[in-house]
Steps between C-alpha positions, in 0.01 A plus 500: 500500500254679271538870428173579673595324822848655483336844479265422787800372700677834443186684616496289818872555556453877489248474786758342734671697776870422465832648388408458134194728528652769724676692220855444630729597211854369472636829360455656846740261672824314462386137501838375625500741794133427583566126492797536737304725737213250508734206570662700783152573636412128500825426684456763772119533523368147462154590630430687173627216279161438330485859381866493397481169311198634308692815406807292414293284263387814315858629479609160360222521240615852401849350454351234267564221752155341522619169646677687781186710547302179556759380752456825698124450502548144626697647793220752562250210509716303745524808724119547489446134602751536784385840630125501423381136484142607590478784246655353186228628264511854634880526514561341157302736274797710385724193463240315292441811288873518426503128415214552253679784323835320476336188356312723255827660384650151466199412278397231749140616485332210679722543804435877487125431495536262797649781712244753379227257613672451839495878556138536384378210717686632804358849449145357485566312825645806673257756360169606640388660171334318210769594246776346712689831528716537808724772634758358739734726700793261447466527121502880520804472727685268264428737213612798709836342589557395137428855381751639752769262367447630146596854596393861495244480223285274720509667845160672470332174398673318787353749750153437354542122532592521867218748567254250350642216710488702823126564461427143606799447733597840647721353775694252287868577564622377160243713314589804711870440427428484126287815511762691701780388265303606192415836660866556594615426143232726354585783741872478415411506134282810539777684686743442215277505193209713609140380517258463785667470841331246723666488843592146604621548860178385668474193275859403589442553873186286489680219312784500758251496788316201348821303444799625704715214360470625139830688487461583128208727590683625809786612274264679260346681799852606605577627148172693488574662839843591361331660195289702745818621681432271798810284454566449873158340534565296184838373622336337803298279262813415300686399819203290611490331158873420519435324831197308370620391155879550474525264199197603290631657176187704414515674838879544481468672162256756642712547813808572287300750294398674824860530626633617161243782499609585855859535364605199713658341194732255678206359697301469174791320329535254787129410475504479118799263497317272743185509283703433183659194662145369558366593151804541271299559182290790631500791253374751757783417741763552228344836413495609865862393548588715199322800656684447831845476341425808290398688818833406655685631191317833529571518874870433436515767229394759758798423725813711471741231383298206367693174458508431126532124544198484731302719259579272206410189698162643607435626147561155349273339761220747418543439126508121545173495696314738265615295198389178669154651568468602132625164368250313717214742430541691170175694564640647826529840331593715800808278549636620162490861624663394826780323312551795263509748792763283671721507189455879488624541860822333382508722186456188282271695269520264202376208704230720655390612151486138375289399800255787445479424127424134571189596695402802283480270199258257662143515375337337805534791744182623667433877496623557857812289440582712193460816708741363757761410237462831310547699820806299609655520155435876484660538844801296381538722189470819706728422794741234376541545124432879530280499189220745574339456157464122546381548857230740382396257226448209742335706773250609233452136389402431862253793499337380177376199696215668683466261791560685827806363680799594712747461205275724286492766771881484533544521120271801484695684772838411346417605143333828610805589711743424214308705243428795731866523605606509136238759400557724804878498451449640149628183330153375405376524142160449333543120525543512879202732546289283266607189692396663827166570332470129422580412863225734624260356241574140608440606862166656412621859569341649189547871574873460578536288185334771286735767639806285421385423147426870435851589617655221289308615188623857553855359465416243227190632316470223239527200730198285412526281810464803731226659286295177497548444874394860573188472281402170664546645852297816424218289353496271803469799734227675297291186434 
């Protein structure tokens, strides 16, 4: 193929609507875990197999398995022919787009061009405009679901996709389910990491009303009601879901999460074990089992005469499940903190330290993930290792990342309390007062910061760091 036609092929490929043009980056997911989740989805939710085989083909491509990617697309095609024999052109656009890209990456340019032409010809047939442009709700939906599978960085875009799709089909139950799921994820994210809060309760209620058999959405509605302190109302949906789909792992996972948060840990464990028997490779289930066993350890510790053997058994179960989650999904960063905190409960501080160091040394943490780790590590240094200086250092590392979040708020409160206690007890020196100045400065409290730096300079008049910080703060106030 000539260079010119190869360039024009690339230009055409970039116009396609498919997984290759949706900006789905592999660094945001564990490919192994995503592949297993998608295979489980195909097994338990066959009606979405077209969407899942398309996603699976992209995951296979990201794993450098192009031949397997083509096999997944073949299965998507077979499912389209079986489920939509009268709408093959319309339902195949994403699949054909993925075919074109995979053939392009395999340097099989003529086959890539064949699929590009199939998409272009179908669009002209389906379109009412002269340029052949079409906007189909099912393509927006497929993009929205793919974005949700790639994690937190994509939730806002997923909401937008479903909003676009709903404009033409406002009563479509699948689109409403996607929109409600994306809104729920985004709302949970905003609660933890800050950002705009967009209530999702009405969207969830509407999705359940449109499809009362979709127990995944029913479970999310229950969890949202629980978040709003309406757990009794939520539990009715969970009980209804257990009647309707007692063997559906996605629902069971949410149901277990609900009961764990209600402190009904034994009930949660019973449900999780059932779900794990159905989907033994599920990372999320291993993580949740770890959380449940750790809860039981903490409950036992509060009793007057805890049985040491039972404690050790529960501890090892918690550790096993957290380790399994990390092994299967190395980018599951919160699981590292959970594992380290479990070691700390058992006073196994060396193992806790090693676990924290493993994640602190990674260079692929997002800002909010770093904040979470810094706060947890600071907390570990303060309360387990009893090293106030290290705790202060890591709380401040969390504050230096300016993104508003729950871990940042907790770090701010913890470090202020530590420093003020030290200063007010008369044990504080210029360094502690200067550090408190830095904390105020990082929190945007300029006047309090100035007062601290002035006090620190009175005790340590030649300290350049304090002098420079004070000058910078005074200039920022006067300018």
